[in-house]
N, C-alpha and C positions, 0 to 999 in steps of 0.2 A: 481266308474268310470268303464265304459265298456272297454273291451279289445281293441276295435278299438280306443277309445280315448287315451288309454295308448300308443298304437303304434304310433298314430299321434304325441303325446307329445315327445316320444323318437326320432321320425324322425326329429321333429323341433329342438330338442337339438343337434342332430347330424349335422343338416344343419348349425346351429349357430357355432358349434365347427369347422366344416370344413371351414366356412367362416373366423373364427379367425385364423386358421392355414394358410389359403391362404394369409390373410393380413400379418401375421408374416413372411411368406416366401417372400412376396413382399418387406417388409421393410428390411429383412435380405439381399436380393439381392441388393437393392438400397444402403444400407449402405456399403456393400462390394465394390460396384462400386465407391462410394465416397472415401473410404479409399484408393483404388488402384489409384485413380486420385490425391492423395495427399491432401485430405480434411478430415482428421480424426476428426476435431472438428465438422464439419457439420454431419458426420456420427454418432458421439456420440450423438448429439442433436436429430437426427432422431430416434435413438434407444431408447433414454431416453423417448421420447414421446410415442413410441410404448409400452414400458414396463409399463408406467403409465396407458395406456389405457387397456392393456390386462393382466396385472399382471406379476409376475416373470416368466421369461422364460430363461432357462440356456443358450440356444444358443445365444439369443439376449444379455444377460448379459455378456457372455464371449467375444463376439465381441465388445460390448461397452467398456469393460475393456481394450481390446487391442487398441482400438481407443484412449482412454484416455492416454494410455502410449505413443502412437505415437505422441499425441498432447502435451506431456510433462506435463500432469496433474496427476502426480504420486499420490499425496494425495487422489484425487478423486478415482483413480483406487484401492487404498488400501481399501477405505471405501466400494467400490462395492464388492471387493474380500473377505472382512472379513467374510461374512456368509458362504463362501465356504472353510473355514479352514478345513483341513483334508479331502478334497473332494475325493470321490471314485466313482463319477458318470460317465456318458458316454458321456459327452459333451467335445470334444477335446479342444475347445477354452478356456474353463475354466481352463483346465490343463495347456495350454500354458500361460494364464494370470498368474496363480500361479507360473509357472516356471520363467517367466520374472521378476516378483516381487522378487522371491528368488535370481535370478541372480543380480538384483539391490542391494540386501542385501549381496552380495558376498557369498551366500550359494549355492555353486556349486553342492553339492551332492543332495540337495532338488530340485534344478533347473533341473538337469539331469533326476531325477526320474519323474518329472512332464512332461518334454518333451517326455520321453519314454512312459509315460502313454498316452499322446496324440497320439503318433504314433501307439500305440497298437490299438487304436480305429479308427484312420484314417491313414492308412499306407502311403498315398500319400500327407500328410499335409506338404507342402513345408516350411511354416514358422516354424513349430516345428523342422524340420531338420536343418534349418539355425540357429536357436537359440541354438540347441544342439551342433552343430559344433562350434559355437562362444564360448560357455562356455568351451568346451573341449580344444580349443586353448588357452583360457585365463588361464586355469589351467594346461597347458602343457601336456594334455592328447592327444598327437598328433596321436597315433595309433587309438584312439577312433574317433578323428576328421576325419582322413582319411577313416576309415571304414564307418562312416555315410555319408561322402561326396560321397563315392562309391555307396551307396544305393540311395542317392539323384540323382546321375548321371543317374541312370536307369529311373528316373521319369522326370527330367528336365536336360538333358545332359549338356547344357551350364553352368547353375548355379552350378551344381554338380562339373563340372571340375574346375570352377573358385574358388569355396570354397575349393576344394581339393588342388589346387595350393596354396591358401593362407595358408593352414595348413602346407604344405611342406616348404614354405618359412619361416614361423614362427619357424618351427623345425630347419631349417638350421641356422637361426639367433642365436638360443639358442646354437646350437652345436659350432658355430664359436666363441661365446663369452666365451666358457668354456676353461679352461686351461688344455687341454688334446691333444691327438694326433688323434682326430677323424675328421680332416679336410676333408679327403676323403669322409666321410659319409655326411658332409655338402654339398660338391660338388654334390654328388649323389642326394641329396634332391632338390637342385636348378635345376639340370638337369631334374628331374622328374616333377618339377613345370613348367618348360619351355615347356615340352611335353604337359602338360595340357593346357597351354596358350601360344601357339606358337607365336612368334613375340612380346611378352610382353617385352618391353625394360627395364622396372624397374627390372624384374627378370633377364634378360640377363646381365644388369650391375652388379647386385649383384653376379651373377655367374662368370662374368669376374674378378671382384675384388678378389673373393675367389680363383679362379684358379691362378691368378698372385701372390697373397700373398703366395701361396704354390707351386710356381714355375712350374705350369702346363702351361708353356709358349706357346708351340706349339698348345695346345688345345685352349688356350685363343686367339691366333692369328686367328685360324680357325673360332672360334665362332664370333669374331669381324668382320671378313670379310663377314660372312654370314648374321649377323644381321644388320650391318651398310654398306650396299652394294650400296646405292644410292648416287648420287652427294651431296645431302643435308646433308649426314652423314659424310662428310669429316672431320669435327672437331672431331667427336667421334672416327673415325679411327685413326687419328693422336694421340689423347689423349691416347687411349689404347695401341698403339704402343709405346708411350712414357713410359707408365707404364711397358710394357714388357722389354724395354731397361733398365729402372730403376732396375727392378728385376735382370737383367743380369749384373748389376754393370757397366753401360755405361752412366754416367751422361751427357756428352756432347751430345750423341745421343738422350737421353731422353729430354734434354732441347730443342734441335732442333725440336723434335716432338711436344712438348707442345707449342712452339712458332708457329708452323704450325697450331696447333689447334686454337690458338687465331687469326691467320691470316684468318681462315675460319669463326670464330665466336668470336668476341671480348668480348662477354659476357659469355664465357665458364669459369665459376667460378672454377671448379675443376682443369682446366689447370693452372689458375693463382695460385691456392693454391700449386700446385706441383712446379711451378717456384719459389714461395716464399720459399718453403721447401728447394729446391736445393740452393737457395741464402743463407739461414740460415746455411746450412751444409758447405757452402764455406766461411762463415764469412761476407757475404755482407748483413748486417742486415738492413741498410737503404733501399736498393733495395727491400728487403722482405717486409718492411712496405709499400712501394709504391705499390707493387703488391697486397697486402692485402687491401689497401684502394680502389684500382680499383675493386677488387672482392666484397668488401662491397657495392660499388655503383651498382653492377650488380645483387646482390642476397642477401638473408637474412643472418643474423648472424648465425653461426653454431658453434658447439663445436670444430670442426676442425679449423675454422678460428680464434677462440679465442685462441686455443692452439698455433697456429703458431705466432699469434701476441704476445703472452706471451713470446715465445722463442726469437722473434726478439727484443722485448723491453729489455729482460734480457741481450741479447748480446750487446745492446747499453748501458748497465749499469743502466737502468731505472727500479729499483726493484719495486717501487710502481705501476707503470703502468703494469709491468709484472705480479705482483701478482693479480691485478684486472682482467686482461685478463684470467689468468689461473683459477681463481675462477669462472669466468663466464663459462669457458669451462666445469669445473666439475659440475656446476649447470645445464648446458644443457645436459650433459651426465655423470651421477655419476659413471658409470663404465668405463670411459675412462682411461685406464692404464697410457698412456703417460702424460695426464694432471695431474693425481694424483701424478705420480712420480716427475714431474718437479715442481709442486706446493709444494709437501712435501720437496723436496730438497731445494727449495728456502727458505721455512720457517725455516728449520734447519740451513741454512747458515746465516739467518738474526736473529738468536737468539730465535726462537720460536720452540724449539725442540720437546715439547710434542705434539703440534698440527701437526707438520711436520711428526713426527714418526708415528702418528696415520694414517695419509694419506698414508705414504709409506707402512704401514702394509696392506692396502687395495689393493695394487697392486698385480696382478697375472701375470703369464708369458704368458697368452693367447694373440694371435694377436689382435690388434685393428685397 
């Protein structure tokens, strides 16, 4: 074969290869668009057809695996990922696929390593950051989560701040649930989270509850006034002023504020719960049950509502009903100290000492 024919053959091969790459790029972009629009199944089908036509391509395979996971087709994703076991290649989506599967298997160490490998190859890979932060939070590696959220913030400020706030809130919740004296640290974490997501009322409420529980009353009042400043927020203002007065040992004042909250919003479940609690403390158990029935009609059953109902039923001498409510409270929140204590005490009193003592042994002195 002449040199000219060889050159022509090589050129033809290069053109075919270039055309294949162009087609793969087009499919990749189309699949990403479908995935972003909430159609991972369609994206996975498009990628499967392209892989069948052009053969194995790590970029298309990695993206297809992620689409399968998004579409909750985990077994198929595992089959696709099997040939990539021990992967040390340069396609970040394959690393994220392996990381998400490791995360699903509760293998946090392997998941984190895979997500970091993806970021080493593509430092602006948002999905890898989000997954890494999620794993760090789920394993209580809060400093790692905050560090990675800070890096993500430089790339996508809003998402980075939001995930950073999530990490701070998760850390504050863990601190609050511990039986120690680090409540000030929990407040700092909630405050930092609120800085990242200003006006987030869920964070503000958690911060207010924490402040009030630890007698930062003036700070709580100032925060309540700034967050709940509009006319539509009257119920919340009254509710948190009631909480403050409760903390200051002023039950009549607290009750008046809770009733004012209900006057502004008859469906304010938390205010009804507080009125029921005050009624229980004052021995008005039937009134407490009435308030709890109204609360149940306005919102879902919660560990707190079951706890209060258990206490009201016990006060009325209804041990069977009390036990059922307290067990439901513990079922909904296994770490609820008050529910554990009252259920354990009831069981001991009614002759089931072994089970009751086991529950009492689970109680710690941390605030709940």
